[in-house]
N, C-alpha and C positions, 0 to 999 in steps of 0.2 A: 229830540231835537234842541229842549231846551239846554241841554249839557254842551251843545256846541258852541251857543252864546255866552253860556257861564264859563266856560274853558279860556273864550278869547276875551271877555271883562276881565277875569280875574288875573289871565296871564298881563296881559298890558298893565293892568293896574302895580303889579308885581314888578314887573322887569322895569317901567318907567322911575320906580320909588326905589329900588334896589341898587341900580347902577350908580346912580348919586352916590350912595353908600361905598361903594367900591371907589370910584372915583377917590373921594376922600381918604379912604385907608392906603390905597394902592400909593398916593402920592404921598403919605406919610412914611410908608415902607418905602419909598422909592423904587415901587414896582412900575419898570417904564419900558415903551419900545426903544432899543437902541436905534440912535441914529445912524442911517449910512448916507452915504453921500448921493447928495439927487441928482439924479441923471439929468433932468431938464434944466438945471444951472439956476432953477428960482432958490431961494433962499432956502435953508434947511428949516422944517418944522421943529417947535418945543420936543420935547421929551414927553410920550404920552403914556398916560396909565396903561397898563396891558391887562390881558387874561378877562377881560368883561364877560367872554362866552359864560364866566361862573354865573352871571346874571341871568345870561338869556336859558342856561338849563334851571336855574333857582324857578324861573318863571315858568319853564314848562314843565315842571314836576306839581309847580303849585295851582297854574292853569285846570293840568289833568286830574289830580286828585279832588282840588276844590269842587272841580264841576260835578263830580262822582257823589262829592258831600251833600252837593246843596239839592242833585236832583235824582238822591238815591230812591225816593219814592216813586219816582215816575220812570226809572229806567230798569228795564227786565232782566237787565243780563248783567249789572253792574260791572266791572272792573274787569278786563277780559287777556286772554293768554297774548293776541294779535297788538294791544296798544301797550302793555309792560313789554312786549319782546322790542319790538320799535325803540320805547323811551330806554329800555336797557342797553340797546345797541348805539343809540344816540350818548348815553351816558359814557359807556365806557372808552368811546371812540371821545368824548370831550376828556377824559381822565389823561388817556393819551396826551394829547393834546396841551393838556395842564403839565403834565411831566417835561415836554419838550421844551415849553414856558418856562417852565421853572428854570430847568438846566440853564437856558439862555438867561434867564435874569441872573444867574449864580455866577454866570461867567465860564461856567464849565461846559458847554457845550462841544462838541465834536462834530462836525458835519457828517463824517460817514459812521462813526457808532450811533449819530441819532438818526440818522435814515435807515440802518439796519432794524434800531431797536422802538423806531417807529411802524415799520413796517409790519415788523412781528408781534408788536400790540394792536395791531389792525388786523391782521389775522387771524392772531386767537379770540377777538374779540365777534368775527366774521364766523368763524369754526363755530364758535358756543351760539350764538344766533341761529346759524342753517340748522345747528342739530336739533334744538329747541324747537326752532318753528316748524320740523314735520312732526311735532311730537304734538299735546292737546288737541285730539281732534273732537267736536263738536256733537251734537245730538246727531247731526246728519252725516258724521264722518269728516266733516273738512278739517283739517289743518291749517295754520297761520301762511305756511306755505305752499307752495305744489314743487314737482320736480318736473313740471313743463315750462317750458319756452312761453312767455305769457308778451302780448301785445294789448291789448285791451282788456283779454280774456286767454285762458289757458289755451295754446295750441295742443291739441291733444296729440296730434301727428307728431311732435319732437318732445321729449322727454329724455332726461338724466339720472342715471343708476345714481347711490347717495353719495360717491364719493366725486362725481363729475359734479354734482348739486354741487356740494360745498366749494370747490373748486371754483365754478361759477359764482357763488356768492361772497367768496373771498373778492375777486375778480371785479365785482358791481360795490362791493364796498371799499375797497380800494381807488381804485376809479373816481367814485363819487366824494368819497371823503378828500382825495388829493385836487380835485377840479374846483368843488368850494375854497379849499385853501389856495391856491395861487391866484383865484379871483380876489380874496381879501388883502387887498393892493393899493385900494384907493377908499379915503373915507367914506362911509357908507354904503358902499358898492356892494358889498355881501350879505347885509343885513337887510338893505332895500330890494333885491334880487330874489334874496330867498323869502320875501313875504308874497313876492307875486306866485313863486312855486309852489308855498307851501297854500296860499288861498286856491289856486287852483286845485290841488286835493283835497283841499275840503270841500268844494263840487263836486271832483270824482266818487270821494266817500259816502257824500248826502245821497247820490245818485245811485250809486251801487247797492244802499241801503232801502231804498226808496222802489229798488226794481232789484231785492236780492230775491235767488230762488224758495229761500227758506220763506219770506214773506208772500211774495207775489210770484209763482209758477208760473211759466210762461215764454213764449218767445223771447229772447234777449234777457231772460234774467241771469243774474252775475252768482256766480258761485265761491263768494268771499266769505271767509270767516270775520264776524266780527268789525262790518265797516263803519258801523255807526259812530262805534267807540275808535276805530281810526280817524275818523273825521274830530273828533274830541282831540284828539295829536293834534292833526294838522292846524286846527284852530288855536289850540294853546302853543303850536310853536312859531304861527304867523303871526299871533299879538305878540309872541315875548321877541319878536326882530323887531318888530313895529314900535315897541318900547323901548327898546335898546336904540335903535335909530335916532330917536330922540336926540341921545345924548353922543351918538357915532357920527351926525352927520357932519357934515364940514362946515367950521373947522371941528375936528372930533376933539372929545372929550376923555375918551377911554375908546381903546379897540378891543375887540374880539379875541384877537390872538388866534392860536391854533387848538385852543381851548374851544371857541365857538366857532371856529370854521371847520375845523374835524369832526366835532360833533353833528353840526347840522348835516354835512355832506353824509355821514352815518344815518341820519333821521332823512333823508330823501333816499338813502339806499334800501334802507327796512321797510319804507312806505312802498318803496316801487314793487318790493318783493310780494308784501303780505297784499297790498290791493291789484295782484297780477297784471301790472302794467310796467315790468322793465323795457318794454321797448319804448314803450308810449313815453317813458319819463325823460328819455331822451331828446324827444321835444318839450316838453314842456320846460326840462332843463336845459334848454339849449346854449344859452349862455355859458353857464359852466363847460359844457363840452367844447364849446369856440375856444374858449379861455386856455382850456388845457390842451385841446386841438395847436394851439400856437405855439404853445411851450415845445411838444413835440415835434412839430413841424420846423421850426427854429431850429432844433438840432439836425433833424434828419437833412436840411439845405445846408447847413452850416458845414456839416462833416463832408459831406459830396461834393460840393461845388466852394467850400471856401467864403461864399459870401453870407448874408444875412436877409430871410424872408423879411423880417421886421427889423424897426430900428431897435427895437428892446420889445421881450417876450418876458410875460405873457403880453397878449396886446394891448391890454388898457394903458399899458405903458410907451404903446406903440404912438396912439394918439398924443401921448403929454408930450411926446418930443415932436409932434406935428405942431406944437402951439397951441393945443387945447388947452384951456382952464380946465382944471382937475372937475370943478364940480359940472362944465358941460359933458367930460367926458362919464361921471357919475349918471347923468340925468337923462342922459341918449341910452346907456347901457340899461337903467332902469325901463327907458320905452320897450328896446328891443328884450329885457325880460318878459316886461308885460306883455308885449305882441307873442311870444314864444309861448308862453300861458295859455292865451288866447286859442292860440292855435292848436296847440295839445286840447284841449276840449273843445275845440270843433273837430277835430279827428274821432277823440270819444263819444261825442254826439252822434257822429256821423256813422260811425260801427254799429251805433245802437240803431240807428233809422234803418239802415241795411239787416240788421237781425229781424226786426218784427216787421218785415214787409212781405 
């Protein structure tokens, strides 16, 4: 358990110290977010250094590796396949986002080509993750992922073949990475809400470890490979987002860009798969589901009725156009994210209590 605390502390310190270095370097290199027309009619914001997600990824790895280094003598299993796979997926998708950010900064972005190229990159990362996640069985035969549909644990009556499983992994990865990306539209919104989601997953993974079938077999135990190491990953990610939020809150001095948003979405997707909570993650990350859902609804309604359901999608801009202050939108969405995370934990614990009765 010490590793979870070590990971959070290290990631927080690294994130909060590396981010201003990136701000200074990006400002000198003129790597800034492009200024678009402000739909609210308010004065446009000054150009802000972008690609701050690099700091989140650095802090994520520093927290994970540092926690293992400090707590090596206190940890029986060390670095695990599950932890590395989730970190690898987040990093690979972060690199895909980084390339997209870089093309935009250099003014070479073609929207159609970028969408196709980014999707291919996301799919490639998802396929590699899916293939590897079905390998590396532990002493109990558990692999990082299973081919069953999962809510809080595997639903053994519903399973996939290998091809169907890889397709499902691609869908999950694309959905979560794009959902977090569209949420990252206001200062501090994505970083703050992701902190709540990953904090919830710290609780989930620690509980799974405490009630693991390998450690404490019995009613309600969890067949999850490496839950404590996944808790270290979650703690590193949540603390990295919190440290970044210090510089990203309104008025933001840096934005995470697709480097951070797509990477964090991939991390959430990887966690949902390795913790056997794909369906529960829809509740924990309900804010992201609502954000990307608002985009889909806006498109469907407009194409069928030629009317707009929202003043602008994703729907955090709808509230901006309704004259809400940006900080009011962000803080209220943080509250909604916290409620969603708490409700997800309530469902998680409620399922456990039903199992042990």
